[in-house]
C-alpha positions as CSV (number, residue, x, y, z in Angstrom):
1,X,-31.3,49.2,67.1
2,X,-29.1,48.5,70.4
3,X,-31.0,47.1,73.4
4,X,-32.1,50.0,76.3
5,X,-29.0,48.5,78.3
6,X,-26.5,49.8,75.9
7,X,-27.3,53.2,76.8
8,X,-24.1,55.0,77.4
9,X,-23.6,55.8,81.1
10,X,-21.7,59.3,81.7
11,X,-20.3,60.9,84.7
12,X,-18.8,59.7,87.8
13,X,-21.2,57.0,88.4
14,X,-20.2,55.7,84.9
15,X,-17.0,55.5,85.4
16,X,-17.5,53.7,88.8
17,X,-19.7,51.4,87.2
18,X,-17.0,50.6,84.3
19,X,-14.0,50.3,87.4
20,X,-16.1,48.0,89.3
21,X,-17.1,45.7,86.4
22,X,-13.3,45.4,85.5
23,X,-12.0,45.2,88.7
24,X,-13.6,42.2,89.4
25,X,-12.3,40.7,86.1
26,X,-8.8,41.8,87.0
27,X,-9.2,39.7,90.0
28,X,-10.6,36.2,88.3
29,X,-9.2,36.5,84.7
30,X,-6.9,34.0,84.4
31,X,-5.4,32.3,81.1
32,X,-3.9,34.8,78.8
33,X,-5.2,37.7,76.3
34,X,-7.4,34.8,74.6
35,X,-9.1,34.1,77.4
36,X,-9.8,37.6,78.7
37,X,-11.5,38.1,75.2
38,X,-13.8,35.4,76.3
39,X,-14.5,36.9,80.0
40,X,-15.2,40.4,78.2
41,X,-17.6,38.9,75.5
42,X,-19.5,36.9,78.3
43,X,-19.9,40.1,80.5
44,X,-20.2,42.7,78.2
45,X,-22.4,41.3,75.5
46,X,-23.9,38.3,76.8
47,X,-24.9,39.8,80.5
48,X,-24.6,43.3,80.4
49,X,-25.5,44.1,76.9
50,X,-23.2,47.0,76.2
51,X,-22.7,46.4,72.6
52,X,-23.6,43.9,70.2
53,X,-22.1,40.7,69.1
54,X,-20.8,41.7,65.4
55,X,-19.6,45.3,67.3
56,X,-17.5,43.5,70.3
57,X,-16.3,41.1,66.9
58,X,-15.1,44.3,65.0
59,X,-13.9,45.9,68.2
60,X,-11.6,42.6,68.7
61,X,-10.4,42.8,65.2
62,X,-9.5,46.7,65.3
63,X,-7.0,45.5,68.7
64,X,-5.8,43.0,67.2
65,X,-4.7,45.1,64.1
66,X,-3.1,47.6,66.6
67,X,0.5,47.1,68.4
68,X,0.1,46.5,71.8
69,X,-1.7,44.5,74.1
70,X,-5.3,43.4,72.5
71,X,-7.4,42.4,75.5
72,X,-6.6,45.5,77.5
73,X,-7.0,47.6,74.7
74,X,-10.6,46.0,74.0
75,X,-10.9,46.9,77.8
76,X,-10.0,50.4,77.1
77,X,-12.6,50.8,74.2
78,X,-15.3,49.2,76.0
79,X,-14.7,51.8,78.9
80,X,-14.6,54.4,76.3
81,X,-18.1,53.6,74.8
82,X,-19.7,53.3,78.1
83,X,-18.3,56.6,79.8
84,X,-16.2,58.3,77.8
85,X,-12.4,59.3,78.5
86,X,-12.8,58.6,82.3
87,X,-14.4,55.1,81.5
88,X,-11.2,54.1,79.6
89,X,-9.3,55.1,82.3
90,X,-11.4,53.4,84.6
91,X,-11.6,50.1,82.7
92,X,-7.4,50.0,82.4
93,X,-7.4,50.5,86.1
94,X,-9.6,47.8,87.5
95,X,-8.1,45.2,85.1
96,X,-5.0,46.1,85.5
97,X,-4.4,47.1,89.1
98,X,-4.8,43.5,90.6
99,X,-1.9,42.0,88.7
100,X,0.4,45.1,89.0
101,X,0.3,45.0,92.5
102,X,0.6,41.3,93.0
103,X,4.1,41.6,91.0
104,X,5.5,44.6,92.5
105,X,4.7,43.0,95.9
106,X,6.5,39.7,94.5
107,X,9.7,41.9,93.2
108,X,9.6,43.7,96.6
109,X,9.5,40.2,98.1
110,X,12.8,38.8,96.1
111,X,14.6,42.1,97.0
112,X,14.1,41.8,100.9
113,X,14.1,38.0,101.2
114,X,15.5,36.7,97.9
115,X,18.1,34.8,99.8
116,X,15.8,33.0,102.4
117,X,13.6,31.6,99.2
118,X,14.8,28.1,97.9
119,X,16.9,28.9,94.9
120,X,15.1,26.1,93.4
121,X,11.9,27.3,93.9
122,X,12.9,30.3,91.9
123,X,14.7,28.4,89.5
124,X,11.1,26.2,89.1
125,X,9.5,30.0,87.8
126,X,12.4,30.1,85.3
127,X,11.6,26.3,84.2
128,X,7.8,27.3,83.6
129,X,8.5,30.2,81.9
130,X,10.0,27.8,78.7
131,X,6.5,25.8,78.6
132,X,4.8,28.9,78.6
133,X,6.4,30.3,75.7
134,X,6.7,27.4,73.8
135,X,2.8,27.2,74.1
136,X,2.6,30.5,72.8
137,X,4.8,29.9,69.8
138,X,2.9,27.0,68.7
139,X,-0.2,28.7,69.1
140,X,0.7,31.8,67.4
141,X,2.4,29.7,64.7
142,X,-0.7,27.6,64.0
143,X,-2.8,30.8,63.6
144,X,-0.1,33.2,62.1
145,X,2.2,30.9,60.0
146,X,-0.6,29.1,57.6
147,X,1.7,28.9,54.3
148,X,5.3,28.7,53.1
149,X,6.2,32.2,53.0
150,X,4.9,33.0,56.4
151,X,6.7,30.1,57.4
152,X,9.8,31.5,55.9
153,X,9.3,34.6,57.2
154,X,9.0,33.5,60.8
155,X,12.2,31.3,60.4
156,X,14.1,34.3,59.0
157,X,13.3,36.5,61.9
158,X,14.1,34.3,64.5
159,X,17.8,33.6,62.7
160,X,17.9,37.5,62.5
161,X,17.0,38.2,65.8
162,X,19.3,35.5,67.5
163,X,22.4,37.2,65.2
164,X,21.5,40.8,66.1
165,X,19.9,40.5,69.9
166,X,19.3,44.2,70.3
167,X,15.7,46.4,70.4
168,X,16.8,48.1,66.9
169,X,17.4,44.5,66.0
170,X,14.1,43.5,66.2
171,X,12.3,46.9,64.9
172,X,14.3,46.2,61.9
173,X,13.1,42.9,61.4
174,X,9.6,43.8,61.8
175,X,9.7,46.8,59.6
176,X,11.5,44.3,57.1
177,X,8.2,42.1,57.7
178,X,5.9,44.5,56.6
179,X,7.8,45.1,53.4
180,X,7.9,41.3,52.4
181,X,4.1,41.1,53.1
182,X,2.9,44.4,50.9
183,X,5.0,41.9,48.3
184,X,3.8,38.8,48.6
185,X,0.5,38.4,50.4
186,X,-2.8,39.1,48.7
187,X,-5.6,39.5,51.4
188,X,-9.3,38.3,50.7
189,X,-11.5,41.5,51.0
190,X,-13.0,42.0,54.8
191,X,-16.7,40.5,55.2
192,X,-19.6,42.9,55.9
193,X,-19.7,44.0,59.6
194,X,-21.5,46.6,61.9
195,X,-19.9,50.2,62.4
196,X,-18.7,50.3,65.6
197,X,-20.8,52.8,68.0
198,X,-17.8,54.6,69.8
199,X,-17.7,58.1,69.0
200,X,-14.5,59.9,69.0
201,X,-13.9,63.2,67.1
202,X,-11.0,63.4,64.1
203,X,-9.7,66.1,66.2
204,X,-9.2,64.0,68.9
205,X,-8.2,61.0,67.5
206,X,-5.6,63.0,65.2
207,X,-4.1,64.8,68.3
208,X,-3.9,61.2,70.3
209,X,-1.6,59.7,67.0
210,X,0.5,63.1,66.7
211,X,1.4,62.2,70.4
212,X,1.9,58.6,70.2
213,X,4.2,59.5,67.3
214,X,5.8,62.7,69.2
215,X,6.7,60.3,72.2
216,X,7.9,57.3,70.2
217,X,10.1,59.8,68.5
218,X,10.9,62.4,71.1
219,X,11.7,60.0,74.3
220,X,15.1,58.7,72.6
221,X,16.4,62.1,72.2
222,X,14.9,63.5,75.8
223,X,16.8,60.3,77.4
224,X,20.1,61.5,75.5
225,X,19.9,65.2,76.5
226,X,18.7,64.4,80.1
227,X,20.4,60.9,81.1
228,X,18.6,60.2,84.1
229,X,17.2,56.7,84.9
230,X,13.5,57.8,85.1
231,X,13.6,59.2,81.2
232,X,15.6,55.6,80.4
233,X,12.8,53.8,81.8
234,X,10.1,56.0,80.1
235,X,11.9,55.5,77.0
236,X,12.2,52.0,76.9
237,X,8.9,51.1,78.3
238,X,7.0,53.3,76.0
239,X,9.0,52.1,72.8
240,X,8.4,48.3,73.9
241,X,4.7,49.0,74.2
242,X,4.3,50.8,70.9
243,X,6.0,47.9,68.6
244,X,4.5,45.0,70.0
245,X,2.4,42.9,67.7
246,X,1.0,39.8,68.7
247,X,0.1,40.0,72.3
248,X,1.8,40.0,75.9
249,X,4.4,37.2,75.5
250,X,5.7,38.9,72.3
251,X,7.1,41.8,74.7
252,X,9.3,39.1,76.3
253,X,12.4,39.7,73.7
254,X,12.0,43.5,73.5
255,X,11.8,44.0,77.6
256,X,14.8,41.6,77.6
257,X,16.6,43.4,75.1
258,X,16.1,46.9,77.3
259,X,16.6,45.9,80.5
260,X,19.1,42.8,81.3
261,X,22.1,44.0,78.9
262,X,22.4,47.4,80.7
263,X,22.1,45.7,84.0
264,X,18.9,47.0,85.4
265,X,17.5,43.5,86.0
266,X,19.5,40.3,86.1
267,X,18.2,37.9,83.9
268,X,17.5,35.3,86.8
269,X,15.2,38.0,88.3
270,X,14.0,38.5,84.9
271,X,12.9,35.2,83.8
272,X,11.8,34.5,87.7
273,X,9.2,37.4,87.1
274,X,8.0,36.2,83.9
275,X,7.2,33.0,85.7
276,X,5.6,34.5,88.0
277,X,3.2,36.8,86.0
278,X,1.4,33.5,84.8
279,X,0.2,32.9,88.0
280,X,-1.8,36.4,88.5
281,X,-5.0,37.5,86.5
282,X,-5.2,40.3,84.3
283,X,-2.9,41.7,81.5
284,X,0.7,40.0,80.7
285,X,1.9,43.5,80.6
286,X,2.1,44.3,84.2
287,X,5.1,42.2,83.9
288,X,6.6,45.4,83.3
289,X,5.6,46.5,87.1
290,X,7.5,43.8,88.4
291,X,10.9,45.3,86.2
292,X,10.7,48.4,87.1
293,X,10.1,47.5,90.9
294,X,13.0,45.1,90.4
295,X,15.8,47.6,89.1
296,X,18.8,48.1,90.2
297,X,19.2,51.4,89.4
298,X,16.7,54.1,91.2
299,X,13.7,54.9,90.7
300,X,12.9,51.4,91.6
301,X,10.3,49.9,94.1
302,X,6.8,50.9,93.9
303,X,7.9,54.3,92.1
304,X,9.9,52.4,89.2
305,X,7.2,49.9,88.9
306,X,4.3,52.4,88.6
307,X,6.5,54.2,85.5
308,X,7.3,51.5,83.9
309,X,3.4,50.0,84.1
310,X,2.3,53.9,82.8
311,X,5.0,53.7,80.3
312,X,3.9,50.4,78.9
313,X,0.3,50.9,78.6
314,X,0.7,54.7,77.4
315,X,0.7,53.7,73.9
316,X,-2.4,51.6,73.9
317,X,-4.7,54.7,75.0
318,X,-3.3,56.7,72.4
319,X,-3.8,54.1,69.6
320,X,-7.1,53.1,70.8
321,X,-8.7,56.8,70.9
322,X,-6.4,57.6,67.3
323,X,-7.3,54.6,65.5
324,X,-11.3,54.4,66.0
325,X,-12.4,56.8,63.4
326,X,-9.9,55.5,60.8
327,X,-10.3,52.2,61.4
328,X,-13.3,51.8,58.5
329,X,-10.8,52.8,56.3
330,X,-7.8,50.6,57.6
331,X,-9.9,47.5,57.7
332,X,-10.7,47.4,54.3
333,X,-7.2,48.2,53.1
334,X,-5.3,45.5,51.1
335,X,-2.2,46.8,51.3
336,X,-2.6,47.6,55.7
337,X,-3.8,43.9,55.7
338,X,-0.9,42.2,53.5
339,X,1.8,44.3,55.6
340,X,0.1,43.0,58.8
341,X,0.6,39.2,57.5
342,X,4.1,39.8,57.2
343,X,4.6,41.5,60.2
344,X,2.3,38.9,62.2
345,X,4.6,36.1,61.2
346,X,8.0,38.2,62.4
347,X,6.6,38.4,65.7
348,X,6.6,34.7,66.0
349,X,10.2,34.7,64.9
350,X,10.9,37.0,67.5
351,X,9.1,34.8,70.2
352,X,10.6,31.6,69.1
353,X,14.2,33.4,69.1
354,X,13.0,34.4,72.8
355,X,12.3,30.7,73.5
356,X,15.9,29.9,73.0
357,X,17.5,33.2,74.2
358,X,17.4,33.6,77.2
359,X,14.5,31.6,78.0
360,X,15.7,28.2,77.1
361,X,19.5,28.6,77.7
362,X,18.8,30.1,81.4
363,X,16.4,27.7,82.5
364,X,17.3,24.4,80.9
365,X,20.8,23.1,82.7
366,X,19.9,19.6,82.6
367,X,17.6,16.2,82.4
368,X,15.7,17.4,85.7
369,X,14.9,20.9,84.0
370,X,14.1,19.4,80.8
371,X,11.5,17.0,82.3
372,X,9.9,19.4,84.3
373,X,9.8,22.1,81.3
374,X,7.9,19.1,79.4
375,X,5.4,18.1,82.3
376,X,4.8,22.0,82.6
377,X,4.0,22.2,78.7
378,X,1.6,18.9,79.2
379,X,-0.2,20.4,81.9
380,X,-1.0,23.5,80.0
381,X,-1.8,22.0,76.3
382,X,-3.1,18.7,77.1
383,X,-4.2,18.5,80.8
384,X,-5.7,22.3,80.6
385,X,-4.5,23.0,84.0
386,X,-4.9,26.7,84.8
387,X,-1.7,28.4,84.5
388,X,-1.1,29.5,88.0
389,X,-1.5,26.0,89.2
390,X,1.1,24.9,86.6
391,X,3.4,27.8,87.9
392,X,2.8,27.1,91.6
393,X,3.4,23.3,91.2
394,X,6.7,23.9,89.1
395,X,8.0,26.2,91.8
396,X,7.4,23.3,94.1
397,X,8.8,20.9,92.1
398,X,12.1,23.1,91.3
399,X,12.7,23.2,95.0
400,X,12.1,19.3,95.3
401,X,14.7,18.9,92.5
402,X,17.5,21.0,94.2
403,X,17.1,19.4,97.3
404,X,20.2,17.4,98.1
405,X,20.0,13.3,97.0
């Protein structure tokens, strides 16, 4: 039986309680998705006792199984369990708003005062992105590429994406990796667990999944029939949010393929924003707000940032609501787990390809850049400095390196 404090809150008061709890985390949760899950556990399992330890672990497993940003999806599900659909929206808003506002303001600052900013400082942000992506590749490879078949899938995926650097090519790689996973892997049966107490009716779940698929398939058609920039942005960012397995960093190659080739955002601005996104708390997917605000084609600014932010997170809402009633069956399916093992290995390959192009090729131009990237990587992985501090120091170092000798 759950402790009394775990009773569900309802109505506006419950949603307001959820919003304030997640707003505090949105202002203070540095360190990326793994750190976010630790903050959530401390706040909602240990301190507030909204759910049990094993229920929380099962909730994390569900959100890691789904495409999209796992920590944000866990937050949505926690809000859903506490105050229904309004609670899910309140949790997302509180956790996402601080970093989204900061990144839109940064985009506005570059657009307004970009020429007044030292070019070396912006280059330092591009260099620190090399260290951040390298750290992500290393950590994900250690966890997801644990044997010869997985390492082979990772390498093949990286090569394929480098040879065909398009969003369609990346989707094809993910589908092929899932098929290989079905053929190659035989996962162990899952251990016993607590069933999740979050209640979503099968009708609501089916409607949510149907809407997710309808938007995924229908938005490209809509963008062709009504070719304006708003529908193109919604289509591109919704698709990116729907097809990303493995966490926030893996969205980098998908977004780069969507916004840089058509000229919406130039590559230097893209990488500077990605570096800045490491310095703010909250989910990395708020990088989408920066890209929307930085777009050279209207809508941009605040409206563009809001459109892209909502579009990239919308699949997460629909998938969390849609998957909950079917999770017990999915988590026990050996075929689903086998396909996911192949997909997870492939997404490490996608991130490895992104580490080379565009991150490395756009940022590392000489020995000074390489040395700065190496120091930033050591600071993150060995010295364990907070990411915001590493980003700040890299910007200063980039400015100093650009000064005349």
